[in-house]
N, C-alpha and C positions, 0 to 999 in steps of 0.2 A: 487124796484130795477131798475137799468138802463139796457137797452139792446141795441145792435147794430146789424144791418143787416150785416151778414158776408158771403161772397161768399165761395163756396167749389170748389176745382179743383181736377180732377182725380177721379178714382174709380166710384162707382155707384152713388155718389152724385154730379157728375161733372155738373157745371153750375147752381146749385141750390143756393139760398140765404136763410139763416135761421136767425131768431133773436136769438142772443147768449147773455146770461147774462154776464155783465161785473163785474169784481172784484172791490175792494175798490180803486185800482189805475187807474181804467178806461180801463184795458186791459182784453181781453177774455182769457180763460184758454189756457195754452201752448199745451195741448193735449185734443182733443175732441173725445169721444168714442160714437159710435152709435150702440146699440144692434139691430140686425135684427133677428126676430124669425125664426126658421127653419120650413119648410113646414110639415115635418113628426113628429113634436112635440119633436124633439131632443133639444140639447143645442143650444142657440142662437149664431149666428156668430157676432163678434164684429168688426166693421169697425173703424180704428184708423186714425185720421187726426191730423196733426201737424200745429201749427200756424206759419205763415211766414209773412213778410212784404208785403203788397199789392203793394207798389210802393214808389217812392221818387219824390219830387218836383225837377224841373230842375235846379233852380237857387241856392237854399240853401241846397239842398239834405236832406230835411226834410221828414220824413216818412208820407205817406198819409193815412195809415190804415192797417188793417190786413186781411188776407185770410187764409183758411185752405187748406193744400195740403195732398193728400192721402198718407198714409204710408203702402205699400204692406206687409211689414214684420209683422205688427200688434203688435209689442212689445211696451209695455208701459215702459218709462224710470224709473229706480229705483231712489228713493230719495237718495241723496248723502249728508249725514251729515258730518261735519268735523271730528267726532270721529269714523266713520265707517272705516273698513279695505278696502283697495283698492281691486277691483275685479281683480283676476289674468287674464292676457291676454292669449288667446289660443296660444300655441306654445312656450311660455316663459318657460325656464327651471328654476326650483327652486333649488337653491344650498344650 
């Protein structure tokens, strides 16, 4: 399998570069989760990082690579299939 060195920004992994396995299209996963074991033996804390574009070329505005940005909410996005019901928005009145 192929991997690419991908930088991390924000959170506890700020400034580190890890080799991330690439998928069949040559892209790293959209969300990268890092489980951190608890010191007291409790459930591990999960750090969530989201994939972003690392930058763009000046002339043709082509993407130069990927980086991971820390997501402090820690929520993993739900899969959205075409046949699933839409998630009700908070504050929207159902009539």
